[in-house]
C-alpha positions as CSV (number, residue, x, y, z in Angstrom):
1,M,-0.1,-0.1,0.3
2,A,1.4,3.6,-1.2
3,T,2.1,5.9,2.1
4,A,-0.1,8.9,2.0
5,T,3.0,11.6,0.9
6,A,2.4,14.8,0.3
7,P,2.8,14.4,-3.7
8,A,0.6,11.6,-3.4
9,L,-1.8,13.4,-1.7
10,D,-1.6,16.1,-4.3
11,A,-2.2,13.7,-7.1
12,L,-5.3,12.5,-5.3
13,A,-6.9,16.0,-4.8
14,R,-6.3,16.2,-8.5
15,F,-8.0,13.1,-9.4
16,G,-10.8,14.5,-7.2
17,H,-10.8,17.6,-9.0
18,A,-11.1,16.2,-12.2
19,L,-14.0,13.9,-11.4
20,S,-15.9,17.0,-9.8
21,D,-17.3,18.2,-12.7
22,P,-19.9,15.7,-14.4
23,T,-18.5,16.6,-17.9
24,R,-15.0,15.3,-17.1
25,A,-16.4,12.3,-15.5
26,R,-18.1,11.8,-18.5
27,I,-14.8,12.2,-20.5
28,L,-12.9,9.7,-18.4
29,M,-15.7,7.3,-18.6
30,N,-15.4,7.4,-22.5
31,L,-11.7,7.4,-22.5
32,R,-12.0,4.2,-20.5
33,E,-13.7,2.5,-23.2
34,Q,-11.3,3.7,-26.1
35,A,-9.2,6.7,-27.1
36,G,-11.0,9.7,-28.8
37,Y,-10.9,12.9,-30.8
38,P,-12.0,15.9,-29.3
39,A,-14.5,17.1,-32.1
40,D,-16.1,13.1,-31.5
41,L,-16.2,13.6,-28.1
42,A,-18.0,16.8,-28.0
43,D,-20.7,15.5,-29.9
44,A,-21.0,12.2,-28.3
45,L,-21.5,14.6,-24.8
46,G,-23.7,17.1,-26.3
47,V,-21.1,19.8,-25.3
48,T,-19.3,22.7,-27.4
49,R,-15.9,21.8,-28.8
50,Q,-14.5,24.9,-27.0
51,S,-16.0,23.2,-23.7
52,M,-14.8,19.9,-24.6
53,S,-10.9,21.4,-25.0
54,N,-11.2,23.1,-21.7
55,H,-12.2,20.2,-20.4
56,L,-9.4,18.0,-21.9
57,A,-6.9,20.6,-20.7
58,C,-8.0,20.5,-17.5
59,L,-7.8,16.9,-17.6
60,R,-4.1,16.7,-18.8
61,G,-3.2,19.1,-16.3
62,C,-4.4,16.7,-13.7
63,G,-2.5,14.0,-15.5
64,L,-5.1,11.8,-16.3
65,V,-5.1,12.1,-20.5
66,V,-2.5,12.6,-22.8
67,A,-2.7,13.9,-26.6
68,V,-1.4,11.8,-29.2
69,P,-0.6,13.7,-32.1
70,E,-1.7,12.3,-35.4
71,G,-1.2,14.2,-38.3
72,R,-3.4,16.8,-38.2
73,R,-5.4,15.7,-35.7
74,V,-5.0,15.1,-32.2
75,R,-6.4,11.8,-30.2
76,Y,-6.5,11.6,-26.0
77,E,-6.2,8.7,-24.2
78,L,-5.9,7.8,-20.4
79,A,-2.6,8.6,-19.2
80,D,-2.1,5.3,-17.6
81,R,-4.2,1.8,-18.8
82,R,-4.6,1.4,-14.9
83,L,-6.8,4.3,-14.8
84,A,-9.2,2.6,-16.5
85,H,-9.5,-0.3,-14.0
86,A,-9.5,2.3,-11.1
87,L,-12.2,4.2,-13.1
88,G,-14.4,1.4,-13.1
89,D,-13.9,0.1,-9.4
90,L,-14.7,3.5,-8.5
91,H,-17.5,3.6,-10.5
92,E,-18.9,0.2,-9.2
93,V,-18.3,1.9,-5.2
94,V,-20.3,4.8,-6.1
95,L,-23.5,2.7,-7.4
96,V,-23.6,1.1,-3.8
97,T,-23.3,4.2,-2.0
98,D,-26.3,6.6,-0.3
99,P,-27.6,8.6,-3.4
100,D,-28.1,11.5,-0.8
101,A,-24.8,11.3,0.3
102,C,-22.7,14.5,-0.3
103,G,-25.5,16.3,-1.7
104,A,-25.6,13.5,-4.8
105,G,-28.5,14.0,-7.4
106,T,-27.1,16.9,-9.2
107,A,-24.9,15.0,-11.9
108,E,-26.0,13.4,-14.6
109,K,-26.0,10.1,-13.2
110,E,-27.9,7.8,-16.6
111,H,-24.7,8.9,-18.5
112,Y,-22.6,6.5,-16.8
């Protein structure tokens, strides 16, 4: 088990910040299944391309996704494949928690 060092706690806080926004959480869950392009992700999630760009920049800054240049396009994927398993496990845990905990009910649960 990893010890709770300051850098580890900072990384955990960044992860929490990334997941605190329903759109970013939806992006991560989409990227968990497969890599994607910003325009395709924006269309799939029903957000503007500018909004998608901002969310992807946040996720890059948190170290959760990476941009992979492909000619004139950029593909986004999870920075580490272990994140896919962690997101899946976290999703399962969330499903068994009290739906009224922490002011739940405001996120777009049906998209997960």
